[in-house]
ROVODO-532258 format. One record per residue (C-alpha): residue number from 1; residue in three letters; x, y, z. Coordinates in steps of 0.2 Angstrom, whole numbers, plus 5000, padded with zeros to 4 digits. Layout:
% residues N
<r><nr>NUM</nr><rest>ALA</rest><east>X</east><north>Y</north><up>Z</up></r>
...
//
This chain:
% residues 263
<r><nr>1</nr><rest>MET</rest><east>5676</east><north>5688</north><up>5762</up></r>
<r><nr>2</nr><rest>ASP</rest><east>5681</east><north>5678</north><up>5747</up></r>
<r><nr>3</nr><rest>GLY</rest><east>5699</east><north>5673</north><up>5747</up></r>
<r><nr>4</nr><rest>TYR</rest><east>5702</east><north>5680</north><up>5764</up></r>
<r><nr>5</nr><rest>THR</rest><east>5707</east><north>5669</north><up>5779</up></r>
<r><nr>6</nr><rest>TYR</rest><east>5705</east><north>5676</north><up>5797</up></r>
<r><nr>7</nr><rest>TYR</rest><east>5716</east><north>5668</north><up>5810</up></r>
<r><nr>8</nr><rest>GLY</rest><east>5713</east><north>5679</north><up>5825</up></r>
<r><nr>9</nr><rest>VAL</rest><east>5719</east><north>5694</north><up>5835</up></r>
<r><nr>10</nr><rest>ALA</rest><east>5737</east><north>5701</north><up>5836</up></r>
<r><nr>11</nr><rest>LEU</rest><east>5741</east><north>5711</north><up>5851</up></r>
<r><nr>12</nr><rest>MET</rest><east>5753</east><north>5725</north><up>5848</up></r>
<r><nr>13</nr><rest>ARG</rest><east>5759</east><north>5741</north><up>5857</up></r>
<r><nr>14</nr><rest>ARG</rest><east>5765</east><north>5757</north><up>5850</up></r>
<r><nr>15</nr><rest>PRO</rest><east>5784</east><north>5761</north><up>5853</up></r>
<r><nr>16</nr><rest>SER</rest><east>5788</east><north>5773</north><up>5867</up></r>
<r><nr>17</nr><rest>PRO</rest><east>5796</east><north>5790</north><up>5862</up></r>
<r><nr>18</nr><rest>GLU</rest><east>5810</east><north>5784</north><up>5874</up></r>
<r><nr>19</nr><rest>LEU</rest><east>5813</east><north>5768</north><up>5864</up></r>
<r><nr>20</nr><rest>ALA</rest><east>5831</east><north>5772</north><up>5861</up></r>
<r><nr>21</nr><rest>ARG</rest><east>5834</east><north>5770</north><up>5880</up></r>
<r><nr>22</nr><rest>GLY</rest><east>5828</east><north>5752</north><up>5879</up></r>
<r><nr>23</nr><rest>ILE</rest><east>5838</east><north>5738</north><up>5888</up></r>
<r><nr>24</nr><rest>VAL</rest><east>5853</east><north>5730</north><up>5879</up></r>
<r><nr>25</nr><rest>THR</rest><east>5861</east><north>5715</north><up>5886</up></r>
<r><nr>26</nr><rest>HIS</rest><east>5872</east><north>5705</north><up>5874</up></r>
<r><nr>27</nr><rest>ILE</rest><east>5876</east><north>5718</north><up>5860</up></r>
<r><nr>28</nr><rest>PRO</rest><east>5883</east><north>5735</north><up>5860</up></r>
<r><nr>29</nr><rest>ARG</rest><east>5871</east><north>5750</north><up>5861</up></r>
<r><nr>30</nr><rest>ALA</rest><east>5868</east><north>5758</north><up>5844</up></r>
<r><nr>31</nr><rest>ALA</rest><east>5858</east><north>5773</north><up>5839</up></r>
<r><nr>32</nr><rest>VAL</rest><east>5839</east><north>5771</north><up>5836</up></r>
<r><nr>33</nr><rest>ASP</rest><east>5829</east><north>5782</north><up>5825</up></r>
<r><nr>34</nr><rest>PRO</rest><east>5812</east><north>5784</north><up>5833</up></r>
<r><nr>35</nr><rest>VAL</rest><east>5803</east><north>5790</north><up>5817</up></r>
<r><nr>36</nr><rest>LEU</rest><east>5810</east><north>5776</north><up>5807</up></r>
<r><nr>37</nr><rest>ALA</rest><east>5805</east><north>5764</north><up>5821</up></r>
<r><nr>38</nr><rest>ALA</rest><east>5787</east><north>5770</north><up>5821</up></r>
<r><nr>39</nr><rest>ARG</rest><east>5786</east><north>5768</north><up>5802</up></r>
<r><nr>40</nr><rest>GLN</rest><east>5793</east><north>5750</north><up>5804</up></r>
<r><nr>41</nr><rest>TYR</rest><east>5780</east><north>5746</north><up>5817</up></r>
<r><nr>42</nr><rest>THR</rest><east>5766</east><north>5752</north><up>5805</up></r>
<r><nr>43</nr><rest>ILE</rest><east>5772</east><north>5741</north><up>5791</up></r>
<r><nr>44</nr><rest>TYR</rest><east>5773</east><north>5726</north><up>5803</up></r>
<r><nr>45</nr><rest>GLN</rest><east>5755</east><north>5729</north><up>5808</up></r>
<r><nr>46</nr><rest>GLU</rest><east>5750</east><north>5730</north><up>5789</up></r>
<r><nr>47</nr><rest>ALA</rest><east>5760</east><north>5713</north><up>5786</up></r>
<r><nr>48</nr><rest>LEU</rest><east>5750</east><north>5705</north><up>5800</up></r>
<r><nr>49</nr><rest>ALA</rest><east>5733</east><north>5712</north><up>5793</up></r>
<r><nr>50</nr><rest>SER</rest><east>5737</east><north>5706</north><up>5776</up></r>
<r><nr>51</nr><rest>ALA</rest><east>5741</east><north>5688</north><up>5783</up></r>
<r><nr>52</nr><rest>GLY</rest><east>5724</east><north>5687</north><up>5791</up></r>
<r><nr>53</nr><rest>TRP</rest><east>5726</east><north>5694</north><up>5809</up></r>
<r><nr>54</nr><rest>ARG</rest><east>5716</east><north>5708</north><up>5817</up></r>
<r><nr>55</nr><rest>VAL</rest><east>5728</east><north>5720</north><up>5826</up></r>
<r><nr>56</nr><rest>CYS</rest><east>5722</east><north>5725</north><up>5843</up></r>
<r><nr>57</nr><rest>GLU</rest><east>5733</east><north>5738</north><up>5851</up></r>
<r><nr>58</nr><rest>VAL</rest><east>5737</east><north>5738</north><up>5870</up></r>
<r><nr>59</nr><rest>GLU</rest><east>5737</east><north>5756</north><up>5877</up></r>
<r><nr>60</nr><rest>ALA</rest><east>5754</east><north>5764</north><up>5874</up></r>
<r><nr>61</nr><rest>ALA</rest><east>5766</east><north>5765</north><up>5889</up></r>
<r><nr>62</nr><rest>PRO</rest><east>5777</east><north>5780</north><up>5884</up></r>
<r><nr>63</nr><rest>GLU</rest><east>5786</east><north>5779</north><up>5901</up></r>
<r><nr>64</nr><rest>HIS</rest><east>5792</east><north>5761</north><up>5897</up></r>
<r><nr>65</nr><rest>PRO</rest><east>5806</east><north>5762</north><up>5883</up></r>
<r><nr>66</nr><rest>ASP</rest><east>5804</east><north>5743</north><up>5880</up></r>
<r><nr>67</nr><rest>SER</rest><east>5785</east><north>5742</north><up>5880</up></r>
<r><nr>68</nr><rest>VAL</rest><east>5783</east><north>5739</north><up>5861</up></r>
<r><nr>69</nr><rest>PHE</rest><east>5790</east><north>5722</north><up>5865</up></r>
<r><nr>70</nr><rest>VAL</rest><east>5773</east><north>5716</north><up>5870</up></r>
<r><nr>71</nr><rest>GLU</rest><east>5777</east><north>5698</north><up>5869</up></r>
<r><nr>72</nr><rest>ASP</rest><east>5786</east><north>5698</north><up>5885</up></r>
<r><nr>73</nr><rest>THR</rest><east>5771</east><north>5703</north><up>5895</up></r>
<r><nr>74</nr><rest>VAL</rest><east>5759</east><north>5689</north><up>5892</up></r>
<r><nr>75</nr><rest>VAL</rest><east>5759</east><north>5671</north><up>5887</up></r>
<r><nr>76</nr><rest>VAL</rest><east>5743</east><north>5665</north><up>5878</up></r>
<r><nr>77</nr><rest>CYS</rest><east>5739</east><north>5646</north><up>5878</up></r>
<r><nr>78</nr><rest>GLY</rest><east>5721</east><north>5641</north><up>5872</up></r>
<r><nr>79</nr><rest>ASP</rest><east>5709</east><north>5652</north><up>5882</up></r>
<r><nr>80</nr><rest>LEU</rest><east>5721</east><north>5656</north><up>5895</up></r>
<r><nr>81</nr><rest>ALA</rest><east>5732</east><north>5672</north><up>5896</up></r>
<r><nr>82</nr><rest>VAL</rest><east>5746</east><north>5671</north><up>5908</up></r>
<r><nr>83</nr><rest>LEU</rest><east>5752</east><north>5688</north><up>5914</up></r>
<r><nr>84</nr><rest>THR</rest><east>5771</east><north>5688</north><up>5916</up></r>
<r><nr>85</nr><rest>ARG</rest><east>5783</east><north>5695</north><up>5928</up></r>
<r><nr>86</nr><rest>PRO</rest><east>5798</east><north>5701</north><up>5918</up></r>
<r><nr>87</nr><rest>GLY</rest><east>5815</east><north>5697</north><up>5923</up></r>
<r><nr>88</nr><rest>ALA</rest><east>5821</east><north>5715</north><up>5921</up></r>
<r><nr>89</nr><rest>GLU</rest><east>5813</east><north>5725</north><up>5935</up></r>
<r><nr>90</nr><rest>ALA</rest><east>5811</east><north>5741</north><up>5925</up></r>
<r><nr>91</nr><rest>ARG</rest><east>5799</east><north>5732</north><up>5913</up></r>
<r><nr>92</nr><rest>ARG</rest><east>5787</east><north>5725</north><up>5926</up></r>
<r><nr>93</nr><rest>GLY</rest><east>5775</east><north>5740</north><up>5925</up></r>
<r><nr>94</nr><rest>GLU</rest><east>5772</east><north>5735</north><up>5906</up></r>
<r><nr>95</nr><rest>VAL</rest><east>5761</east><north>5721</north><up>5912</up></r>
<r><nr>96</nr><rest>GLU</rest><east>5746</east><north>5730</north><up>5919</up></r>
<r><nr>97</nr><rest>GLY</rest><east>5740</east><north>5738</north><up>5903</up></r>
<r><nr>98</nr><rest>VAL</rest><east>5739</east><north>5721</north><up>5895</up></r>
<r><nr>99</nr><rest>GLU</rest><east>5727</east><north>5714</north><up>5907</up></r>
<r><nr>100</nr><rest>PRO</rest><east>5711</east><north>5723</north><up>5902</up></r>
<r><nr>101</nr><rest>VAL</rest><east>5714</east><north>5720</north><up>5884</up></r>
<r><nr>102</nr><rest>VAL</rest><east>5715</east><north>5701</north><up>5886</up></r>
<r><nr>103</nr><rest>ARG</rest><east>5700</east><north>5701</north><up>5898</up></r>
<r><nr>104</nr><rest>ALA</rest><east>5690</east><north>5711</north><up>5885</up></r>
<r><nr>105</nr><rest>LEU</rest><east>5695</east><north>5697</north><up>5872</up></r>
<r><nr>106</nr><rest>GLY</rest><east>5686</east><north>5684</north><up>5883</up></r>
<r><nr>107</nr><rest>LEU</rest><east>5702</east><north>5675</north><up>5889</up></r>
<r><nr>108</nr><rest>ARG</rest><east>5704</east><north>5668</north><up>5907</up></r>
<r><nr>109</nr><rest>VAL</rest><east>5718</east><north>5677</north><up>5916</up></r>
<r><nr>110</nr><rest>ALA</rest><east>5732</east><north>5670</north><up>5928</up></r>
<r><nr>111</nr><rest>ARG</rest><east>5747</east><north>5679</north><up>5934</up></r>
<r><nr>112</nr><rest>VAL</rest><east>5765</east><north>5674</north><up>5938</up></r>
<r><nr>113</nr><rest>GLU</rest><east>5769</east><north>5679</north><up>5956</up></r>
<r><nr>114</nr><rest>ALA</rest><east>5785</east><north>5683</north><up>5965</up></r>
<r><nr>115</nr><rest>PRO</rest><east>5799</east><north>5677</north><up>5967</up></r>
<r><nr>116</nr><rest>ALA</rest><east>5796</east><north>5670</north><up>5949</up></r>
<r><nr>117</nr><rest>THR</rest><east>5801</east><north>5679</north><up>5934</up></r>
<r><nr>118</nr><rest>LEU</rest><east>5795</east><north>5675</north><up>5917</up></r>
<r><nr>119</nr><rest>ASP</rest><east>5797</east><north>5684</north><up>5900</up></r>
<r><nr>120</nr><rest>GLY</rest><east>5786</east><north>5679</north><up>5886</up></r>
<r><nr>121</nr><rest>GLY</rest><east>5801</east><north>5678</north><up>5874</up></r>
<r><nr>122</nr><rest>ASP</rest><east>5807</east><north>5663</north><up>5883</up></r>
<r><nr>123</nr><rest>VAL</rest><east>5791</east><north>5653</north><up>5879</up></r>
<r><nr>124</nr><rest>LEU</rest><east>5791</east><north>5643</north><up>5863</up></r>
<r><nr>125</nr><rest>GLN</rest><east>5775</east><north>5633</north><up>5860</up></r>
<r><nr>126</nr><rest>VAL</rest><east>5776</east><north>5619</north><up>5848</up></r>
<r><nr>127</nr><rest>GLY</rest><east>5760</east><north>5608</north><up>5848</up></r>
<r><nr>128</nr><rest>SER</rest><east>5757</east><north>5602</north><up>5865</up></r>
<r><nr>129</nr><rest>THR</rest><east>5775</east><north>5605</north><up>5871</up></r>
<r><nr>130</nr><rest>VAL</rest><east>5780</east><north>5622</north><up>5878</up></r>
<r><nr>131</nr><rest>TYR</rest><east>5799</east><north>5625</north><up>5879</up></r>
<r><nr>132</nr><rest>VAL</rest><east>5804</east><north>5638</north><up>5892</up></r>
<r><nr>133</nr><rest>GLY</rest><east>5821</east><north>5646</north><up>5892</up></r>
<r><nr>134</nr><rest>VAL</rest><east>5828</east><north>5646</north><up>5910</up></r>
<r><nr>135</nr><rest>GLY</rest><east>5843</east><north>5655</north><up>5917</up></r>
<r><nr>136</nr><rest>GLY</rest><east>5842</east><north>5672</north><up>5909</up></r>
<r><nr>137</nr><rest>ARG</rest><east>5826</east><north>5683</north><up>5911</up></r>
<r><nr>138</nr><rest>THR</rest><east>5816</east><north>5668</north><up>5916</up></r>
<r><nr>139</nr><rest>ASN</rest><east>5820</east><north>5659</north><up>5932</up></r>
<r><nr>140</nr><rest>THR</rest><east>5816</east><north>5641</north><up>5938</up></r>
<r><nr>141</nr><rest>GLU</rest><east>5801</east><north>5647</north><up>5948</up></r>
<r><nr>142</nr><rest>GLY</rest><east>5794</east><north>5656</north><up>5933</up></r>
<r><nr>143</nr><rest>ALA</rest><east>5795</east><north>5640</north><up>5923</up></r>
<r><nr>144</nr><rest>ALA</rest><east>5787</east><north>5630</north><up>5937</up></r>
<r><nr>145</nr><rest>GLN</rest><east>5773</east><north>5642</north><up>5939</up></r>
<r><nr>146</nr><rest>LEU</rest><east>5769</east><north>5642</north><up>5920</up></r>
<r><nr>147</nr><rest>GLU</rest><east>5770</east><north>5623</north><up>5920</up></r>
<r><nr>148</nr><rest>LYS</rest><east>5757</east><north>5622</north><up>5934</up></r>
<r><nr>149</nr><rest>LEU</rest><east>5745</east><north>5634</north><up>5925</up></r>
<r><nr>150</nr><rest>LEU</rest><east>5747</east><north>5625</north><up>5908</up></r>
<r><nr>151</nr><rest>LYS</rest><east>5746</east><north>5607</north><up>5914</up></r>
<r><nr>152</nr><rest>PRO</rest><east>5727</east><north>5607</north><up>5915</up></r>
<r><nr>153</nr><rest>LEU</rest><east>5727</east><north>5612</north><up>5896</up></r>
<r><nr>154</nr><rest>GLY</rest><east>5736</east><north>5597</north><up>5891</up></r>
<r><nr>155</nr><rest>ARG</rest><east>5753</east><north>5605</north><up>5889</up></r>
<r><nr>156</nr><rest>GLU</rest><east>5770</east><north>5598</north><up>5894</up></r>
<r><nr>157</nr><rest>VAL</rest><east>5783</east><north>5611</north><up>5899</up></r>
<r><nr>158</nr><rest>GLU</rest><east>5802</east><north>5607</north><up>5895</up></r>
<r><nr>159</nr><rest>ARG</rest><east>5815</east><north>5618</north><up>5902</up></r>
<r><nr>160</nr><rest>VAL</rest><east>5830</east><north>5624</north><up>5891</up></r>
<r><nr>161</nr><rest>GLY</rest><east>5845</east><north>5631</north><up>5899</up></r>
<r><nr>162</nr><rest>MET</rest><east>5850</east><north>5648</north><up>5891</up></r>
<r><nr>163</nr><rest>GLY</rest><east>5867</east><north>5653</north><up>5885</up></r>
<r><nr>164</nr><rest>ALA</rest><east>5872</east><north>5669</north><up>5876</up></r>
<r><nr>165</nr><rest>ALA</rest><east>5855</east><north>5674</north><up>5870</up></r>
<r><nr>166</nr><rest>LEU</rest><east>5843</east><north>5686</north><up>5878</up></r>
<r><nr>167</nr><rest>HIS</rest><east>5828</east><north>5675</north><up>5876</up></r>
<r><nr>168</nr><rest>LEU</rest><east>5825</east><north>5657</north><up>5870</up></r>
<r><nr>169</nr><rest>LYS</rest><east>5816</east><north>5664</north><up>5855</up></r>
<r><nr>170</nr><rest>SER</rest><east>5831</east><north>5675</north><up>5852</up></r>
<r><nr>171</nr><rest>ALA</rest><east>5840</east><north>5658</north><up>5847</up></r>
<r><nr>172</nr><rest>VAL</rest><east>5827</east><north>5646</north><up>5842</up></r>
<r><nr>173</nr><rest>THR</rest><east>5809</east><north>5647</north><up>5834</up></r>
<r><nr>174</nr><rest>ALA</rest><east>5797</east><north>5635</north><up>5826</up></r>
<r><nr>175</nr><rest>LEU</rest><east>5790</east><north>5634</north><up>5808</up></r>
<r><nr>176</nr><rest>PRO</rest><east>5772</east><north>5630</north><up>5806</up></r>
<r><nr>177</nr><rest>ASP</rest><east>5775</east><north>5611</north><up>5804</up></r>
<r><nr>178</nr><rest>GLY</rest><east>5783</east><north>5611</north><up>5821</up></r>
<r><nr>179</nr><rest>SER</rest><east>5801</east><north>5610</north><up>5815</up></r>
<r><nr>180</nr><rest>LEU</rest><east>5814</east><north>5621</north><up>5824</up></r>
<r><nr>181</nr><rest>VAL</rest><east>5826</east><north>5633</north><up>5816</up></r>
<r><nr>182</nr><rest>GLY</rest><east>5839</east><north>5644</north><up>5824</up></r>
<r><nr>183</nr><rest>LEU</rest><east>5856</east><north>5645</north><up>5832</up></r>
<r><nr>184</nr><rest>PRO</rest><east>5857</east><north>5630</north><up>5844</up></r>
<r><nr>185</nr><rest>ASP</rest><east>5874</east><north>5635</north><up>5851</up></r>
<r><nr>186</nr><rest>LEU</rest><east>5866</east><north>5649</north><up>5860</up></r>
<r><nr>187</nr><rest>VAL</rest><east>5856</east><north>5637</north><up>5871</up></r>
<r><nr>188</nr><rest>GLU</rest><east>5857</east><north>5620</north><up>5879</up></r>
<r><nr>189</nr><rest>ALA</rest><east>5851</east><north>5612</north><up>5863</up></r>
<r><nr>190</nr><rest>ASP</rest><east>5851</east><north>5594</north><up>5871</up></r>
<r><nr>191</nr><rest>ALA</rest><east>5834</east><north>5599</north><up>5879</up></r>
<r><nr>192</nr><rest>LEU</rest><east>5827</east><north>5602</north><up>5861</up></r>
<r><nr>193</nr><rest>PRO</rest><east>5822</east><north>5592</north><up>5846</up></r>
<r><nr>194</nr><rest>PRO</rest><east>5834</east><north>5594</north><up>5831</up></r>
<r><nr>195</nr><rest>VAL</rest><east>5837</east><north>5612</north><up>5826</up></r>
<r><nr>196</nr><rest>ARG</rest><east>5840</east><north>5617</north><up>5808</up></r>
<r><nr>197</nr><rest>ARG</rest><east>5854</east><north>5629</north><up>5809</up></r>
<r><nr>198</nr><rest>VAL</rest><east>5851</east><north>5645</north><up>5799</up></r>
<r><nr>199</nr><rest>ALA</rest><east>5864</east><north>5655</north><up>5790</up></r>
<r><nr>200</nr><rest>GLU</rest><east>5863</east><north>5672</north><up>5799</up></r>
<r><nr>201</nr><rest>GLU</rest><east>5857</east><north>5678</north><up>5816</up></r>
<r><nr>202</nr><rest>PRO</rest><east>5841</east><north>5686</north><up>5811</up></r>
<r><nr>203</nr><rest>GLY</rest><east>5835</east><north>5670</north><up>5802</up></r>
<r><nr>204</nr><rest>ALA</rest><east>5834</east><north>5662</north><up>5819</up></r>
<r><nr>205</nr><rest>HIS</rest><east>5817</east><north>5671</north><up>5822</up></r>
<r><nr>206</nr><rest>VAL</rest><east>5802</east><north>5665</north><up>5812</up></r>
<r><nr>207</nr><rest>LEU</rest><east>5784</east><north>5670</north><up>5816</up></r>
<r><nr>208</nr><rest>PRO</rest><east>5771</east><north>5658</north><up>5810</up></r>
<r><nr>209</nr><rest>LEU</rest><east>5756</east><north>5667</north><up>5803</up></r>
<r><nr>210</nr><rest>GLY</rest><east>5745</east><north>5653</north><up>5798</up></r>
<r><nr>211</nr><rest>GLY</rest><east>5744</east><north>5641</north><up>5784</up></r>
<r><nr>212</nr><rest>ARG</rest><east>5761</east><north>5642</north><up>5775</up></r>
<r><nr>213</nr><rest>ASP</rest><east>5764</east><north>5660</north><up>5779</up></r>
<r><nr>214</nr><rest>VAL</rest><east>5779</east><north>5665</north><up>5790</up></r>
<r><nr>215</nr><rest>MET</rest><east>5786</east><north>5682</north><up>5795</up></r>
<r><nr>216</nr><rest>VAL</rest><east>5805</east><north>5684</north><up>5794</up></r>
<r><nr>217</nr><rest>SER</rest><east>5817</east><north>5699</north><up>5797</up></r>
<r><nr>218</nr><rest>ALA</rest><east>5821</east><north>5707</north><up>5780</up></r>
<r><nr>219</nr><rest>ALA</rest><east>5839</east><north>5706</north><up>5786</up></r>
<r><nr>220</nr><rest>ALA</rest><east>5839</east><north>5687</north><up>5785</up></r>
<r><nr>221</nr><rest>ARG</rest><east>5842</east><north>5686</north><up>5766</up></r>
<r><nr>222</nr><rest>GLU</rest><east>5849</east><north>5669</north><up>5765</up></r>
<r><nr>223</nr><rest>THR</rest><east>5836</east><north>5661</north><up>5777</up></r>
<r><nr>224</nr><rest>ILE</rest><east>5822</east><north>5669</north><up>5766</up></r>
<r><nr>225</nr><rest>HIS</rest><east>5829</east><north>5661</north><up>5751</up></r>
<r><nr>226</nr><rest>GLN</rest><east>5830</east><north>5644</north><up>5760</up></r>
<r><nr>227</nr><rest>LEU</rest><east>5812</east><north>5645</north><up>5767</up></r>
<r><nr>228</nr><rest>THR</rest><east>5806</east><north>5651</north><up>5750</up></r>
<r><nr>229</nr><rest>ALA</rest><east>5814</east><north>5636</north><up>5742</up></r>
<r><nr>230</nr><rest>ASP</rest><east>5805</east><north>5625</north><up>5755</up></r>
<r><nr>231</nr><rest>ARG</rest><east>5789</east><north>5632</north><up>5749</up></r>
<r><nr>232</nr><rest>TRP</rest><east>5785</east><north>5643</north><up>5764</up></r>
<r><nr>233</nr><rest>ARG</rest><east>5777</east><north>5659</north><up>5760</up></r>
<r><nr>234</nr><rest>VAL</rest><east>5789</east><north>5672</north><up>5767</up></r>
<r><nr>235</nr><rest>LEU</rest><east>5784</east><north>5689</north><up>5773</up></r>
<r><nr>236</nr><rest>PRO</rest><east>5800</east><north>5699</north><up>5775</up></r>
<r><nr>237</nr><rest>VAL</rest><east>5799</east><north>5714</north><up>5787</up></r>
<r><nr>238</nr><rest>ASP</rest><east>5812</east><north>5727</north><up>5790</up></r>
<r><nr>239</nr><rest>ILE</rest><east>5813</east><north>5729</north><up>5809</up></r>
<r><nr>240</nr><rest>SER</rest><east>5831</east><north>5736</north><up>5809</up></r>
<r><nr>241</nr><rest>GLN</rest><east>5828</east><north>5749</north><up>5823</up></r>
<r><nr>242</nr><rest>PHE</rest><east>5821</east><north>5736</north><up>5835</up></r>
<r><nr>243</nr><rest>GLU</rest><east>5835</east><north>5724</north><up>5831</up></r>
<r><nr>244</nr><rest>ARG</rest><east>5847</east><north>5737</north><up>5838</up></r>
<r><nr>245</nr><rest>LEU</rest><east>5838</east><north>5733</north><up>5855</up></r>
<r><nr>246</nr><rest>GLU</rest><east>5840</east><north>5714</north><up>5853</up></r>
<r><nr>247</nr><rest>ALA</rest><east>5822</east><north>5712</north><up>5847</up></r>
<r><nr>248</nr><rest>CYS</rest><east>5816</east><north>5700</north><up>5833</up></r>
<r><nr>249</nr><rest>VAL</rest><east>5800</east><north>5698</north><up>5824</up></r>
<r><nr>250</nr><rest>THR</rest><east>5791</east><north>5688</north><up>5838</up></r>
<r><nr>251</nr><rest>CYS</rest><east>5794</east><north>5702</north><up>5850</up></r>
<r><nr>252</nr><rest>LEU</rest><east>5782</east><north>5714</north><up>5843</up></r>
<r><nr>253</nr><rest>SER</rest><east>5766</east><north>5705</north><up>5844</up></r>
<r><nr>254</nr><rest>VAL</rest><east>5756</east><north>5691</north><up>5853</up></r>
<r><nr>255</nr><rest>LEU</rest><east>5746</east><north>5681</north><up>5841</up></r>
<r><nr>256</nr><rest>ILE</rest><east>5729</east><north>5674</north><up>5848</up></r>
<r><nr>257</nr><rest>PRO</rest><east>5721</east><north>5662</north><up>5837</up></r>
<r><nr>258</nr><rest>ASP</rest><east>5702</east><north>5663</north><up>5835</up></r>
<r><nr>259</nr><rest>GLN</rest><east>5695</east><north>5646</north><up>5842</up></r>
<r><nr>260</nr><rest>GLY</rest><east>5684</east><north>5645</north><up>5827</up></r>
<r><nr>261</nr><rest>ALA</rest><east>5696</east><north>5649</north><up>5814</up></r>
<r><nr>262</nr><rest>GLY</rest><east>5707</east><north>5636</north><up>5805</up></r>
<r><nr>263</nr><rest>ALA</rest><east>5725</east><north>5642</north><up>5807</up></r>
//
């Protein structure tokens, strides 16, 4: 199609009717509107599609309140899908529904095994380096198992100690050029390259979509202004209902680049 760039597949999962009962750890519980959440989910889908991603929905898991946060269930690197073992025991049943989808996409599949725990939100891939947040939902054994799985793919795993953040990508994310943005005080930043400090908490969460497109929470107004001034093409999305459960723009999808597409 003229003028259209296809980047790959975006895994997503519809919110559970029990979304309001999702786990909160570092923030007070706030009321969640499930109808508004469903609308925001659809708009997020449309934003991905407009940026060149084909949305592929994992079968819904209504019995799991946090299942919409599909990022935590699988880490995709090249042609390998690593099924995780979430640090919150109540979330471990979310993983099973993801396996048939990644297999249908032609990915090789590996699995993190007990006693390891690993949440996808703790895994930040920047080029050939994979930063793994350790000490919260992900433990040292989880980082070690991921390292063993990714080493044959030419990836180097670097561990980052966690502070007062739910996941590593709750504090730090990467722009398409590999530079880091976020709130370095929330993690052991000495393990990371320099992090450009953002003006507000939602601005720490940037999702690269391909080319110069990035998705950012609509609540990160100052960060949107800064990124636009730096000539990034910013797609703001309102995810306010998910943010009430400590989620960010990366949590709602897993982007799987097409091996033949230029992202």
